[in-house]
MOPAC internal coordinates of N, CA, C and O (Angstrom, degrees):
PM7 1SCF
backbone

  N    0.0000 0     0.00 0     0.00 0    0    0    0
  C    1.4570 1     0.00 0     0.00 0    1    0    0
  C    1.5262 1   108.58 1     0.00 0    2    1    0
  O    1.2310 1   119.54 1   -47.34 1    3    2    1
  N    1.3301 1   118.48 1   132.66 1    3    2    1
  C    1.4685 1   120.44 1  -177.95 1    5    3    2
  C    1.5230 1   112.02 1   -71.49 1    6    5    3
  O    1.2310 1   121.76 1   -25.97 1    7    6    5
  N    1.2937 1   114.23 1   154.03 1    7    6    5
  C    1.4453 1   123.59 1   174.44 1    9    7    6
  C    1.5262 1   108.14 1   -62.87 1   10    9    7
  O    1.2310 1   119.75 1   -40.89 1   11   10    9
  N    1.3350 1   118.09 1   139.11 1   11   10    9
  C    1.4630 1   122.42 1  -175.84 1   13   11   10
  C    1.5302 1   109.66 1  -117.04 1   14   13   11
  O    1.2310 1   120.86 1   -51.19 1   15   14   13
  N    1.3227 1   115.97 1   128.81 1   15   14   13
  C    1.4595 1   121.57 1  -177.79 1   17   15   14
  C    1.5208 1   110.78 1  -128.55 1   18   17   15
  O    1.2310 1   120.73 1   -41.03 1   19   18   17
  N    1.3066 1   116.20 1   138.97 1   19   18   17
  C    1.4577 1   121.74 1   171.93 1   21   19   18
  C    1.5245 1   106.60 1  -102.03 1   22   21   19
  O    1.2310 1   120.38 1   -43.92 1   23   22   21
  N    1.3194 1   116.88 1   136.08 1   23   22   21
  C    1.4566 1   122.42 1   179.08 1   25   23   22
  C    1.5164 1   108.73 1  -109.23 1   26   25   23
  O    1.2310 1   120.62 1   -58.69 1   27   26   25
  N    1.3275 1   116.41 1   121.31 1   27   26   25
  C    1.4593 1   121.88 1   175.57 1   29   27   26
  C    1.5326 1   107.20 1  -107.48 1   30   29   27
  O    1.2310 1   121.59 1   -90.05 1   31   30   29
  N    1.2975 1   114.55 1    89.95 1   31   30   29
  C    1.4636 1   121.12 1  -178.43 1   33   31   30
  C    1.5200 1   107.87 1  -150.29 1   34   33   31
  O    1.2310 1   120.23 1   -70.67 1   35   34   33
  N    1.3340 1   117.16 1   109.33 1   35   34   33
  C    1.4648 1   119.52 1  -179.58 1   37   35   34
  C    1.5238 1   113.73 1   -72.88 1   38   37   35
  O    1.2310 1   119.93 1   169.48 1   39   38   37
  N    1.3253 1   117.73 1   -10.52 1   39   38   37
  C    1.4652 1   121.18 1   179.39 1   41   39   38
  C    1.5312 1   108.50 1   -81.36 1   42   41   39
  O    1.2310 1   120.24 1   -67.41 1   43   42   41
  N    1.3085 1   117.15 1   112.59 1   43   42   41
  C    1.4629 1   122.08 1  -174.63 1   45   43   42
  C    1.5321 1   112.17 1   -60.01 1   46   45   43
  O    1.2310 1   120.13 1   138.05 1   47   46   45
  N    1.3276 1   117.35 1   -41.95 1   47   46   45
  C    1.4651 1   120.06 1  -178.17 1   49   47   46
  C    1.5241 1   112.43 1   -66.10 1   50   49   47
  O    1.2310 1   120.26 1   132.60 1   51   50   49
  N    1.3237 1   117.11 1   -47.40 1   51   50   49
  C    1.4681 1   117.76 1  -179.23 1   53   51   50
  C    1.5238 1   110.83 1   -70.54 1   54   53   51
  O    1.2310 1   119.39 1   143.38 1   55   54   53
  N    1.3225 1   118.77 1   -36.62 1   55   54   53
  C    1.4696 1   120.68 1   177.71 1   57   55   54
  C    1.5249 1   110.96 1   -61.63 1   58   57   55
  O    1.2310 1   120.46 1   141.66 1   59   58   57
  N    1.3306 1   116.73 1   -38.34 1   59   58   57
  C    1.4629 1   120.54 1   177.69 1   61   59   58
  C    1.5286 1   110.81 1   -64.59 1   62   61   59
  O    1.2310 1   120.49 1   136.37 1   63   62   61
  N    1.3245 1   116.67 1   -43.63 1   63   62   61
  C    1.4750 1   120.07 1   178.12 1   65   63   62
  C    1.5222 1   111.02 1   -61.87 1   66   65   63
  O    1.2310 1   120.38 1   139.68 1   67   66   65
  N    1.3247 1   116.88 1   -40.32 1   67   66   65
  C    1.4651 1   120.40 1   178.72 1   69   67   66
  C    1.5283 1   111.01 1   -64.55 1   70   69   67
  O    1.2310 1   120.39 1   133.26 1   71   70   69
  N    1.3309 1   116.86 1   -46.74 1   71   70   69
  C    1.4703 1   121.12 1   178.63 1   73   71   70
  C    1.5204 1   111.14 1   -58.61 1   74   73   71
  O    1.2310 1   120.64 1   137.03 1   75   74   73
  N    1.3308 1   116.38 1   -42.97 1   75   74   73
  C    1.4669 1   120.02 1   179.70 1   77   75   74
  C    1.5234 1   111.66 1   -62.62 1   78   77   75
  O    1.2310 1   120.34 1   137.23 1   79   78   77
  N    1.3171 1   116.96 1   -42.77 1   79   78   77
  C    1.4635 1   120.23 1   179.42 1   81   79   78
  C    1.5287 1   111.47 1   -64.92 1   82   81   79
  O    1.2310 1   120.65 1   137.27 1   83   82   81
  N    1.3140 1   116.36 1   -42.73 1   83   82   81
  C    1.4659 1   119.59 1   179.02 1   85   83   82
  C    1.5271 1   110.70 1   -63.57 1   86   85   83
  O    1.2310 1   120.35 1   138.94 1   87   86   85
  N    1.3230 1   116.94 1   -41.06 1   87   86   85
  C    1.4667 1   120.73 1   179.47 1   89   87   86
  C    1.5295 1   110.72 1   -62.84 1   90   89   87
  O    1.2310 1   120.35 1   137.83 1   91   90   89
  N    1.3290 1   116.93 1   -42.17 1   91   90   89
  C    1.4732 1   120.00 1   178.30 1   93   91   90
  C    1.5222 1   111.69 1   -64.17 1   94   93   91
  O    1.2310 1   120.28 1   151.94 1   95   94   93
  N    1.3311 1   117.06 1   -28.06 1   95   94   93
  C    1.4621 1   121.06 1   179.36 1   97   95   94
  C    1.5352 1   112.01 1   -84.35 1   98   97   95
  O    1.2310 1   120.43 1   177.79 1   99   98   97
  N    1.3443 1   116.78 1    -2.21 1   99   98   97
  C    1.4611 1   120.55 1   178.26 1  101   99   98
  C    1.5120 1   114.62 1    92.87 1  102  101   99
  O    1.2310 1   119.68 1  -171.77 1  103  102  101
  N    1.3118 1   118.22 1     8.23 1  103  102  101
  C    1.4553 1   122.42 1   177.64 1  105  103  102
  C    1.5109 1   109.28 1  -100.89 1  106  105  103
  O    1.2310 1   120.62 1    -9.82 1  107  106  105
  N    1.3201 1   116.42 1   170.18 1  107  106  105
  C    1.4496 1   118.38 1   178.46 1  109  107  106
  C    1.5200 1   110.64 1  -138.44 1  110  109  107
  O    1.2310 1   121.78 1   -18.14 1  111  110  109
  N    1.3217 1   114.19 1   161.86 1  111  110  109
  C    1.4580 1   121.46 1   179.75 1  113  111  110
  C    1.5252 1   108.97 1   -81.51 1  114  113  111
  O    1.2310 1   121.15 1   -41.75 1  115  114  113
  N    1.3252 1   115.40 1   138.25 1  115  114  113
  C    1.4648 1   121.03 1  -178.78 1  117  115  114
  C    1.5214 1   111.07 1   -65.17 1  118  117  115
  O    1.2310 1   121.30 1   -38.57 1  119  118  117
  N    1.3209 1   115.12 1   141.43 1  119  118  117
  C    1.4619 1   121.13 1   172.88 1  121  119  118
  C    1.5288 1   108.02 1   -75.78 1  122  121  119
  O    1.2310 1   120.38 1   -14.41 1  123  122  121
  N    1.3192 1   116.88 1   165.59 1  123  122  121
  C    1.4642 1   122.18 1  -173.71 1  125  123  122
  C    1.5304 1   113.57 1   -53.58 1  126  125  123
  O    1.2310 1   119.94 1   139.34 1  127  126  125
  N    1.3192 1   117.72 1   -40.66 1  127  126  125
  C    1.4653 1   120.71 1  -175.42 1  129  127  126
  C    1.5330 1   113.19 1   -99.91 1  130  129  127
  O    1.2310 1   120.16 1  -169.10 1  131  130  129
  N    1.3003 1   117.30 1    10.90 1  131  130  129
  C    1.4578 1   122.22 1  -173.74 1  133  131  130
  C    1.5309 1   111.44 1  -100.24 1  134  133  131
  O    1.2310 1   121.25 1   -39.54 1  135  134  133
  N    1.3311 1   115.22 1   140.46 1  135  134  133
  C    1.4604 1   120.19 1   176.16 1  137  135  134
  C    1.5203 1   109.43 1   -82.15 1  138  137  135
  O    1.2310 1   120.23 1   -53.15 1  139  138  137
  N    1.3117 1   117.17 1   126.85 1  139  138  137
  C    1.4597 1   120.07 1  -178.61 1  141  139  138
  C    1.5281 1   112.10 1   -83.96 1  142  141  139
  O    1.2310 1   121.38 1   -24.25 1  143  142  141
  N    1.3390 1   114.97 1   155.75 1  143  142  141
  C    1.4614 1   121.27 1   171.26 1  145  143  142
  C    1.5271 1   109.79 1   -77.46 1  146  145  143
  O    1.2310 1   121.07 1   149.12 1  147  146  145
  N    1.3246 1   115.56 1   -30.88 1  147  146  145
  C    1.4632 1   122.12 1  -179.57 1  149  147  146
  C    1.5160 1   109.80 1  -145.88 1  150  149  147
  O    1.2310 1   121.43 1   -24.30 1  151  150  149
  N    1.3258 1   114.87 1   155.70 1  151  150  149
  C    1.4549 1   121.43 1   176.13 1  153  151  150
  C    1.5298 1   106.98 1  -125.06 1  154  153  151
  O    1.2310 1   120.96 1   -55.84 1  155  154  153
  N    1.3140 1   115.77 1   124.16 1  155  154  153
  C    1.4557 1   122.72 1   179.19 1  157  155  154
  C    1.5222 1   107.85 1  -101.95 1  158  157  155
  O    1.2310 1   120.47 1   -59.25 1  159  158  157
  N    1.3434 1   116.71 1   120.75 1  159  158  157
  C    1.4613 1   121.70 1  -169.28 1  161  159  158
  C    1.5241 1   111.99 1  -120.10 1  162  161  159
  O    1.2310 1   120.55 1   -54.14 1  163  162  161
  N    1.3269 1   116.55 1   125.86 1  163  162  161
  C    1.4565 1   121.56 1   171.79 1  165  163  162
  C    1.5283 1   106.91 1   -78.54 1  166  165  163
  O    1.2310 1   120.51 1   -73.45 1  167  166  165
  N    1.3204 1   116.63 1   106.55 1  167  166  165
  C    1.4613 1   122.12 1  -175.99 1  169  167  166
  C    1.5274 1   112.99 1   -79.60 1  170  169  167
  O    1.2310 1   120.18 1   168.46 1  171  170  169
  N    1.3141 1   117.26 1   -11.54 1  171  170  169
  C    1.4614 1   120.99 1  -177.31 1  173  171  170
  C    1.5228 1   112.35 1   -76.81 1  174  173  171
  O    1.2310 1   120.09 1   173.39 1  175  174  173
  N    1.3102 1   117.44 1    -6.61 1  175  174  173
  C    1.4560 1   121.73 1  -178.14 1  177  175  174
  C    1.5235 1   109.80 1  -108.44 1  178  177  175
  O    1.2310 1   119.97 1   -68.72 1  179  178  177
  N    1.3138 1   117.67 1   111.28 1  179  178  177
  C    1.4516 1   121.78 1   176.51 1  181  179  178
  C    1.5215 1   113.62 1    79.47 1  182  181  179
  O    1.2310 1   120.74 1    20.16 1  183  182  181
  N    1.3069 1   116.19 1  -159.84 1  183  182  181
  C    1.4570 1   124.21 1  -178.36 1  185  183  182
  C    1.5222 1   109.15 1   -82.18 1  186  185  183
  O    1.2310 1   120.31 1   -74.01 1  187  186  185
  N    1.3248 1   117.01 1   105.99 1  187  186  185
  C    1.4640 1   122.30 1  -174.35 1  189  187  186
  C    1.5320 1   112.01 1   -56.20 1  190  189  187
  O    1.2310 1   120.12 1   133.12 1  191  190  189
  N    1.3197 1   117.37 1   -46.88 1  191  190  189
  C    1.4601 1   120.87 1  -177.56 1  193  191  190
  C    1.5280 1   111.23 1   -62.46 1  194  193  191
  O    1.2310 1   120.51 1   138.22 1  195  194  193
  N    1.3130 1   116.63 1   -41.78 1  195  194  193
  C    1.4605 1   121.41 1  -179.99 1  197  195  194
  C    1.5305 1   111.34 1   -64.42 1  198  197  195
  O    1.2310 1   120.53 1   136.84 1  199  198  197
  N    1.3176 1   116.59 1   -43.16 1  199  198  197
  C    1.4661 1   120.66 1   179.70 1  201  199  198
  C    1.5304 1   110.38 1   -64.31 1  202  201  199
  O    1.2310 1   120.26 1   138.08 1  203  202  201
  N    1.3196 1   117.12 1   -41.92 1  203  202  201
  C    1.4711 1   120.79 1   179.58 1  205  203  202
  C    1.5188 1   110.69 1   -65.71 1  206  205  203
  O    1.2310 1   120.02 1   133.91 1  207  206  205
  N    1.3300 1   117.57 1   -46.09 1  207  206  205
  C    1.4735 1   120.16 1   178.57 1  209  207  206
  C    1.5281 1   111.41 1   -60.25 1  210  209  207
  O    1.2310 1   120.31 1   138.22 1  211  210  209
  N    1.3216 1   117.01 1   -41.78 1  211  210  209
  C    1.4589 1   121.16 1   179.21 1  213  211  210
  C    1.5291 1   110.82 1   -62.27 1  214  213  211
  O    1.2310 1   120.39 1   135.53 1  215  214  213
  N    1.3318 1   116.86 1   -44.47 1  215  214  213
  C    1.4671 1   120.46 1   178.80 1  217  215  214
  C    1.5250 1   110.86 1   -63.81 1  218  217  215
  O    1.2310 1   120.25 1   139.57 1  219  218  217
  N    1.3261 1   117.12 1   -40.43 1  219  218  217
  C    1.4707 1   121.36 1   179.65 1  221  219  218
  C    1.5255 1   111.44 1   -64.00 1  222  221  219
  O    1.2310 1   120.42 1   142.89 1  223  222  221
  N    1.3208 1   116.80 1   -37.11 1  223  222  221
  C    1.4696 1   120.75 1   177.68 1  225  223  222
  C    1.5233 1   111.54 1   -70.74 1  226  225  223
  O    1.2310 1   120.55 1   139.01 1  227  226  225
  N    1.3127 1   116.55 1   -40.99 1  227  226  225
  C    1.4637 1   120.36 1  -176.77 1  229  227  226
  C    1.5236 1   112.45 1   -73.09 1  230  229  227
  O    1.2310 1   120.65 1   141.38 1  231  230  229
  N    1.3577 1   116.36 1   -38.62 1  231  230  229
  C    1.4612 1   121.30 1  -178.09 1  233  231  230
  C    1.5306 1   109.31 1  -128.71 1  234  233  231
  O    1.2310 1   119.75 1  -106.60 1  235  234  233
  N    1.3344 1   118.09 1    73.40 1  235  234  233
  C    1.4713 1   121.19 1  -172.63 1  237  235  234
  C    1.5257 1   114.96 1   -62.12 1  238  237  235
  O    1.2310 1   119.40 1   154.68 1  239  238  237
  N    1.3067 1   118.74 1   -25.32 1  239  238  237
  C    1.4618 1   120.60 1  -179.00 1  241  239  238
  C    1.5290 1   113.07 1   -87.92 1  242  241  239
  O    1.2310 1   120.23 1   169.35 1  243  242  241
  N    1.3113 1   117.17 1   -10.65 1  243  242  241
  C    1.4663 1   121.21 1  -176.65 1  245  243  242
  C    1.5288 1   111.16 1   -79.05 1  246  245  243
  O    1.2310 1   121.43 1   -32.88 1  247  246  245
  N    1.3149 1   114.87 1   147.12 1  247  246  245
  C    1.4604 1   120.58 1   172.45 1  249  247  246
  C    1.5212 1   107.48 1   -84.50 1  250  249  247
  O    1.2310 1   120.86 1   -44.66 1  251  250  249
  N    1.3206 1   115.96 1   135.34 1  251  250  249
  C    1.4562 1   120.96 1  -176.34 1  253  251  250
  C    1.5246 1   110.18 1  -103.43 1  254  253  251
  O    1.2310 1   121.09 1   -54.10 1  255  254  253
  N    1.3291 1   115.52 1   125.90 1  255  254  253
  C    1.4636 1   122.72 1   178.92 1  257  255  254
  C    1.5219 1   107.28 1  -125.49 1  258  257  255
  O    1.2310 1   120.76 1   -59.48 1  259  258  257
  N    1.3266 1   116.14 1   120.52 1  259  258  257
  C    1.4456 1   120.48 1   179.31 1  261  259  258
  C    1.5163 1   111.18 1  -105.58 1  262  261  259
  O    1.2310 1   121.09 1   -13.28 1  263  262  261
  N    1.3270 1   115.52 1   166.72 1  263  262  261
  C    1.4554 1   120.24 1   171.93 1  265  263  262
  C    1.5181 1   109.75 1  -148.81 1  266  265  263
  O    1.2310 1   121.35 1   -34.16 1  267  266  265
  N    1.3377 1   115.03 1   145.84 1  267  266  265
  C    1.4626 1   121.80 1   178.25 1  269  267  266
  C    1.5257 1   108.10 1  -161.28 1  270  269  267
  O    1.2310 1   120.75 1    -1.08 1  271  270  269
  N    1.3077 1   116.16 1   178.92 1  271  270  269
  C    1.4539 1   120.69 1   179.79 1  273  271  270
  C    1.5262 1   111.81 1   -59.48 1  274  273  271
  O    1.2310 1   120.63 1   -32.40 1  275  274  273
  N    1.3155 1   116.41 1   147.60 1  275  274  273
  C    1.4681 1   120.36 1  -175.50 1  277  275  274
  C    1.5237 1   112.78 1   -62.96 1  278  277  275
  O    1.2310 1   119.46 1   153.05 1  279  278  277
  N    1.3049 1   118.64 1   -26.95 1  279  278  277
  C    1.4597 1   121.59 1  -179.05 1  281  279  278
  C    1.5275 1   113.02 1   -95.32 1  282  281  279
  O    1.2310 1   119.99 1  -178.08 1  283  282  281
  N    1.3120 1   117.62 1     1.92 1  283  282  281
  C    1.4631 1   121.78 1  -176.56 1  285  283  282
  C    1.5308 1   110.48 1   -86.77 1  286  285  283
  O    1.2310 1   121.14 1  -112.33 1  287  286  285
  N    1.3124 1   115.42 1    67.67 1  287  286  285
  C    1.4661 1   121.28 1  -174.58 1  289  287  286
  C    1.5223 1   113.44 1   -66.07 1  290  289  287
  O    1.2310 1   119.96 1   146.49 1  291  290  289
  N    1.3364 1   117.69 1   -33.51 1  291  290  289
  C    1.4656 1   119.77 1   179.30 1  293  291  290
  C    1.5232 1   111.64 1   -64.09 1  294  293  291
  O    1.2310 1   120.26 1   135.50 1  295  294  293
  N    1.3349 1   117.11 1   -44.50 1  295  294  293
  C    1.4764 1   120.09 1   178.04 1  297  295  294
  C    1.5204 1   110.94 1   -64.91 1  298  297  295
  O    1.2310 1   120.88 1   136.64 1  299  298  297
  N    1.3204 1   115.92 1   -43.36 1  299  298  297
  C    1.4727 1   121.31 1   179.72 1  301  299  298
  C    1.5298 1   110.17 1   -58.56 1  302  301  299
  O    1.2310 1   120.76 1   131.13 1  303  302  301
  N    1.3228 1   116.15 1   -48.87 1  303  302  301
  C    1.4666 1   121.29 1  -179.23 1  305  303  302
  C    1.5232 1   111.00 1   -63.06 1  306  305  303
  O    1.2310 1   120.33 1   135.35 1  307  306  305
  N    1.3387 1   116.97 1   -44.65 1  307  306  305
  C    1.4666 1   121.18 1   179.79 1  309  307  306
  C    1.5249 1   111.35 1   -62.48 1  310  309  307
  O    1.2310 1   120.36 1   138.33 1  311  310  309
  N    1.3263 1   116.92 1   -41.67 1  311  310  309
  C    1.4669 1   120.72 1  -178.84 1  313  311  310
  C    1.5249 1   111.08 1   -66.96 1  314  313  311
  O    1.2310 1   120.18 1   137.22 1  315  314  313
  N    1.3067 1   117.26 1   -42.78 1  315  314  313
  C    1.4750 1   120.43 1   178.99 1  317  315  314
  C    1.5300 1   110.12 1   -64.46 1  318  317  315
  O    1.2310 1   120.06 1   137.78 1  319  318  317
  N    1.3208 1   117.49 1   -42.22 1  319  318  317
  C    1.4626 1   121.05 1   178.92 1  321  319  318
  C    1.5281 1   111.72 1   -65.33 1  322  321  319
  O    1.2310 1   120.13 1   150.07 1  323  322  321
  N    1.3311 1   117.37 1   -29.93 1  323  322  321
  C    1.4671 1   121.77 1  -178.80 1  325  323  322
  C    1.5254 1   113.05 1   -82.75 1  326  325  323
  O    1.2310 1   120.06 1   172.34 1  327  326  325
  N    1.3392 1   117.50 1    -7.66 1  327  326  325
  C    1.4590 1   119.35 1   176.39 1  329  327  326
  C    1.5128 1   116.52 1   122.79 1  330  329  327
  O    1.2310 1   120.07 1  -177.47 1  331  330  329
  N    1.3171 1   117.47 1     2.53 1  331  330  329
  C    1.4636 1   120.09 1   176.92 1  333  331  330
  C    1.5289 1   107.85 1   -69.64 1  334  333  331
  O    1.2310 1   120.23 1   -49.66 1  335  334  333
  N    1.3206 1   117.16 1   130.34 1  335  334  333
  C    1.4591 1   120.89 1  -177.54 1  337  335  334
  C    1.5050 1   113.62 1   -71.76 1  338  337  335
  O    1.2310 1   120.66 1   145.23 1  339  338  337
  N    1.3178 1   116.34 1   -34.77 1  339  338  337
  C    1.4631 1   121.95 1  -179.61 1  341  339  338
  C    1.5194 1   108.27 1  -155.34 1  342  341  339
  O    1.2310 1   121.13 1   -29.13 1  343  342  341
  N    1.3303 1   115.45 1   150.87 1  343  342  341
  C    1.4561 1   120.39 1   176.29 1  345  343  342
  C    1.5259 1   108.15 1  -126.18 1  346  345  343
  O    1.2310 1   121.34 1   -59.05 1  347  346  345
  N    1.3172 1   115.04 1   120.95 1  347  346  345
  C    1.4638 1   122.20 1   176.20 1  349  347  346
  C    1.5198 1   109.55 1   -90.67 1  350  349  347
  O    1.2310 1   120.56 1   -19.80 1  351  350  349
  N    1.3205 1   116.53 1   160.20 1  351  350  349
  C    1.4509 1   119.00 1   170.50 1  353  351  350
  C    1.5323 1   107.65 1   -76.00 1  354  353  351
  O    1.2310 1   120.83 1   -19.81 1  355  354  353
  N    1.3121 1   116.02 1   160.19 1  355  354  353
  C    1.4621 1   120.22 1   178.35 1  357  355  354
  C    1.5293 1   109.88 1   -59.00 1  358  357  355
  O    1.2310 1   120.55 1   138.53 1  359  358  357
  N    1.3138 1   116.56 1   -41.47 1  359  358  357
  C    1.4676 1   120.84 1   179.51 1  361  359  358
  C    1.5150 1   112.54 1   -61.09 1  362  361  359
  O    1.2310 1   120.11 1   137.48 1  363  362  361
  N    1.3349 1   117.39 1   -42.52 1  363  362  361
  C    1.4658 1   120.49 1   177.89 1  365  363  362
  C    1.5233 1   110.47 1   -63.18 1  366  365  363
  O    1.2310 1   120.70 1   136.64 1  367  366  365
  N    1.3205 1   116.26 1   -43.36 1  367  366  365
  C    1.4666 1   119.94 1  -179.20 1  369  367  366
  C    1.5213 1   111.43 1   -64.00 1  370  369  367
  O    1.2310 1   119.99 1   141.98 1  371  370  369
  N    1.3225 1   117.63 1   -38.02 1  371  370  369
  C    1.4592 1   121.10 1  -176.28 1  373  371  370
  C    1.5265 1   113.76 1   -80.31 1  374  373  371
  O    1.2310 1   119.76 1   156.13 1  375  374  373
  N    1.3328 1   118.07 1   -23.87 1  375  374  373
  C    1.4644 1   119.16 1  -173.51 1  377  375  374
  C    1.5183 1   115.36 1  -122.00 1  378  377  375
  O    1.2310 1   119.49 1   157.20 1  379  378  377
  N    1.3327 1   118.58 1   -22.80 1  379  378  377
  C    1.4692 1   120.28 1  -173.65 1  381  379  378
  C    1.5227 1   113.24 1  -129.79 1  382  381  379
  O    1.2310 1   120.08 1  -161.88 1  383  382  381
  N    1.3072 1   117.44 1    18.12 1  383  382  381
  C    1.4628 1   120.70 1  -174.80 1  385  383  382
  C    1.5214 1   112.23 1   -56.86 1  386  385  383
  O    1.2310 1   120.14 1   133.24 1  387  386  385
  N    1.3096 1   117.34 1   -46.76 1  387  386  385
  C    1.4632 1   120.61 1  -177.80 1  389  387  386
  C    1.5134 1   113.03 1   -57.73 1  390  389  387
  O    1.2310 1   119.98 1   139.71 1  391  390  389
  N    1.3283 1   117.64 1   -40.29 1  391  390  389
  C    1.4603 1   120.50 1  -178.58 1  393  391  390
  C    1.5210 1   112.29 1   -79.47 1  394  393  391
  O    1.2310 1   119.80 1   154.18 1  395  394  393
  N    1.3350 1   117.99 1   -25.82 1  395  394  393
  C    1.4641 1   121.00 1  -177.88 1  397  395  394
  C    1.5212 1   113.43 1   -90.86 1  398  397  395
  O    1.2310 1   120.57 1   143.55 1  399  398  397
  N    1.3173 1   116.51 1   -36.45 1  399  398  397
  C    1.4603 1   121.73 1  -169.84 1  401  399  398
  C    1.5328 1   112.38 1   -60.51 1  402  401  399
  O    1.2310 1   120.24 1   134.20 1  403  402  401
  N    1.3150 1   117.15 1   -45.80 1  403  402  401
  C    1.4619 1   120.07 1  -179.14 1  405  403  402
  C    1.5144 1   112.51 1   -59.67 1  406  405  403
  O    1.2310 1   120.40 1   135.22 1  407  406  405
  N    1.3193 1   116.85 1   -44.78 1  407  406  405
  C    1.4638 1   120.09 1   178.57 1  409  407  406
  C    1.5205 1   111.16 1   -65.04 1  410  409  407
  O    1.2310 1   120.37 1   139.25 1  411  410  409
  N    1.3167 1   116.90 1   -40.75 1  411  410  409
  C    1.4602 1   120.80 1  -179.01 1  413  411  410
  C    1.5215 1   111.71 1   -64.50 1  414  413  411
  O    1.2310 1   120.72 1   147.23 1  415  414  413
  N    1.3097 1   116.24 1   -32.77 1  415  414  413
  C    1.4588 1   120.73 1  -174.99 1  417  415  414
  C    1.5274 1   113.38 1  -102.09 1  418  417  415
  O    1.2310 1   120.13 1  -172.76 1  419  418  417
  N    1.3262 1   117.35 1     7.24 1  419  418  417
  C    1.4536 1   120.34 1   175.26 1  421  419  418
  C    1.5036 1   115.58 1    86.42 1  422  421  419
  O    1.2310 1   119.69 1  -164.55 1  423  422  421
  N    1.3246 1   118.20 1    15.45 1  423  422  421
  C    1.4714 1   122.34 1   175.85 1  425  423  422
  C    1.5181 1   106.59 1   -90.79 1  426  425  423
  O    1.2310 1   120.75 1   -83.64 1  427  426  425
  N    1.3324 1   116.18 1    96.36 1  427  426  425
  C    1.4733 1   122.41 1  -170.42 1  429  427  426
  C    1.5047 1   114.41 1   -55.80 1  430  429  427
  O    1.2310 1   119.18 1   147.86 1  431  430  429
  N    1.3235 1   119.17 1   -32.14 1  431  430  429
  C    1.4561 1   119.44 1  -177.76 1  433  431  430
  C    1.5267 1   112.25 1   -88.15 1  434  433  431
  O    1.2310 1   120.35 1  -175.28 1  435  434  433
  N    1.3515 1   116.93 1     4.72 1  435  434  433
  C    1.4583 1   120.38 1   175.53 1  437  435  434
  C    1.5037 1   114.00 1    74.92 1  438  437  435
  O    1.2310 1   119.94 1  -163.08 1  439  438  437
  N    1.3136 1   117.71 1    16.92 1  439  438  437
  C    1.4666 1   120.46 1   175.95 1  441  439  438
  C    1.4296 1   109.60 1   120.85 1  442  441  439
  O    1.2310 1   120.10 1   180.00 1  443  442  441

């Protein structure tokens, strides 16, 4: 069964890039009623801590992975304190997600 990820990103272009990378790595996007193994969160939109806490409450078993600008230390710190397991830079999420995600989530073969 493929790894299932929910993407919380209101930006259509970046969400599409994330979905494409996950698909190439052999994972798929969660359906509306499906519990994800992981939740990928764009922290640059809104209150990062609030979004992370909400995701943790809705999907308590999912691993939370956030992403934001490399210099956005306040969002990164807030997201980690709120329960995000790891925060990637926006560049890593947009270009190297497939190679990073598996290692971050314990998938030894990287997807």
